[in-house]
Residue, then its C-alpha position, 0 to 999 in steps of 0.5 A: m945526197a944519197r948514195k947513186s947505188k941506191i937509186a941505180k938499184s931501185q931503178k934496175l929492180k923496177k925495170k926488171f919488174l915491169q919486164a917480167i909483167a910485160d912477158g906475162r909471167k909472175p915477177l920473183e922480186a915483186t916485194k923488193v920494188f919500191n919507189c925512191c926519190g930521183v934526187c936524194g934516194r928517200t923512199r918515204g913521201y914519194l910523189g909518183k907524178y913528179g918522181i921525187c919525194r915530198i922534201c925535194f918537191r918543196e925545194k924545187a917548187n920554192a925555187g920555181e923549177l917545176p913547171g905548172v906548181r904554184k903555192s896554195s896560199w898567197 
């Protein structure tokens, strides 16, 4: 498990970024915003539709925790 501070920091930066865009100004921390997995904190292999990384996606899909996701081969 990743440190919770890493996940919280990325969510906080993303929130500030979106607020700056909504206010119509250029965000100052635009290069610091990155997506990270909500489960483990991994930044690479992030699947935006599900909000998790590819590794956590595979574990949850195999366990049947993601509705509508099936294996491509049977």
